[in-house]
C-alpha positions as CSV (number, residue, x, y, z in Angstrom):
1,M,-38.7,-1.6,233.7
2,M,-35.6,-3.6,232.9
3,A,-34.6,-4.2,229.3
4,S,-35.0,-7.7,228.0
5,L,-32.1,-9.7,226.8
6,S,-30.8,-9.2,223.3
7,D,-30.9,-12.1,220.9
8,E,-27.2,-12.4,221.3
9,D,-27.4,-12.5,225.1
10,R,-30.2,-15.0,224.9
11,T,-28.1,-17.3,222.7
12,A,-25.2,-17.0,225.0
13,A,-27.4,-17.8,228.0
14,I,-28.8,-20.9,226.3
15,A,-25.3,-22.1,225.5
16,I,-24.3,-21.7,229.2
17,L,-27.5,-23.5,230.3
18,E,-26.8,-26.4,227.9
19,Q,-23.2,-26.7,229.2
20,L,-24.5,-26.7,232.7
21,R,-27.1,-29.4,232.0
22,E,-24.4,-31.6,230.4
23,K,-22.1,-31.2,233.5
24,I,-25.0,-31.9,235.9
25,A,-25.9,-35.0,233.9
26,A,-22.3,-36.2,233.9
27,V,-22.1,-35.9,237.7
28,A,-25.5,-37.5,238.3
29,G,-25.0,-40.4,235.9
30,E,-28.1,-42.6,235.9
31,D,-29.1,-41.6,239.4
32,R,-32.4,-39.6,239.0
33,E,-32.5,-38.6,242.7
34,R,-29.0,-37.2,242.5
35,L,-29.9,-35.3,239.3
36,F,-32.9,-33.8,241.0
37,Q,-30.9,-32.8,244.1
38,L,-28.1,-31.3,242.0
39,R,-30.6,-29.2,240.0
40,R,-32.3,-28.0,243.2
41,Y,-28.9,-27.2,244.9
42,I,-27.8,-25.1,241.9
43,L,-31.2,-23.4,241.6
44,K,-31.1,-22.3,245.2
45,R,-27.5,-21.0,244.9
46,L,-28.4,-18.9,241.8
47,E,-31.4,-17.5,243.7
48,F,-29.1,-16.6,246.6
49,D,-26.8,-14.8,244.1
50,E,-29.8,-12.6,243.3
51,R,-31.7,-12.3,246.6
52,G,-29.1,-13.2,249.3
53,T,-29.6,-16.0,251.7
54,P,-32.5,-16.2,254.0
55,T,-30.2,-15.4,256.9
56,Q,-28.9,-12.3,255.2
57,R,-32.5,-11.1,254.5
58,R,-33.6,-11.9,258.0
59,R,-30.7,-9.8,259.4
60,L,-31.6,-7.0,257.0
61,K,-35.2,-7.1,258.2
62,E,-34.2,-6.9,261.8
63,A,-31.9,-3.9,261.1
64,K,-34.7,-2.2,259.1
65,R,-37.3,-2.8,261.8
66,K,-35.0,-1.2,264.3
67,S,-34.1,1.8,262.1
68,Q,-37.8,2.3,261.3
69,F,-38.8,2.0,264.9
70,G,-41.0,-0.9,264.1
71,L,-43.2,1.0,261.7
72,C,-44.1,0.4,258.0
73,A,-42.0,2.7,255.9
74,L,-45.0,3.6,253.8
75,C,-48.1,3.9,256.0
76,Q,-46.3,4.3,259.4
77,T,-48.5,1.6,261.1
78,A,-46.8,-0.9,263.5
79,L,-45.3,-3.8,261.5
80,P,-46.5,-7.2,262.4
81,E,-44.1,-9.4,264.4
82,R,-44.1,-11.9,261.5
83,G,-44.9,-11.1,257.9
84,A,-43.3,-7.7,257.4
85,E,-41.7,-7.6,253.9
86,L,-38.6,-6.1,252.4
87,D,-39.4,-3.8,249.5
88,R,-36.7,-3.1,247.0
89,F,-36.7,0.3,245.3
90,R,-34.9,-1.2,242.3
91,A,-35.0,-5.0,242.0
92,I,-31.7,-5.2,240.1
93,E,-29.8,-3.6,243.0
94,G,-30.7,-6.5,245.4
95,Y,-31.5,-6.6,249.0
96,T,-29.2,-4.0,250.5
97,A,-29.7,-1.5,253.3
98,R,-29.8,1.4,250.8
99,N,-32.1,-0.3,248.4
100,T,-34.8,-1.6,250.8
101,Q,-37.5,-0.5,253.2
102,L,-39.5,-2.7,255.5
103,V,-43.2,-2.6,254.8
104,C,-46.5,-4.3,255.8
105,H,-48.0,-6.8,253.3
106,N,-50.7,-4.3,252.1
107,C,-48.2,-1.6,251.3
108,H,-45.9,-4.0,249.6
109,Q,-48.7,-5.2,247.3
110,K,-49.6,-1.5,246.5
111,A,-46.0,-0.6,245.8
112,E,-45.5,-3.7,243.5
113,A,-48.7,-2.8,241.6
114,E,-47.6,0.8,241.1
115,R,-44.3,-0.5,239.7
116,G,-46.2,-2.9,237.4
117,F,-45.1,-6.1,239.0
118,T,-48.6,-7.6,239.8
């Protein structure tokens, strides 16, 4: 399990968030649609920083499927054409070839439950 933020880190994060909100508001002005779109854009980019882009994850899935001969890394059954899932051994390490395995949905659910994420 990952450690939670210290009070000092939380305070610093809140300050960063407030600065970002001010900058977004300054760019958006009175345009609520623009404000919405700016927030969404920044949210997705932060998500990509953590998870990689959908294209990166799709390429990793393809490479894993090939290296695992189309089988679930855990139960060794044939992976479905659509719906196979990348399982990270350590979430903090991201979606990398060394930190992932391709698994079927059921095995992914079991693995997540064993790690205490469900």
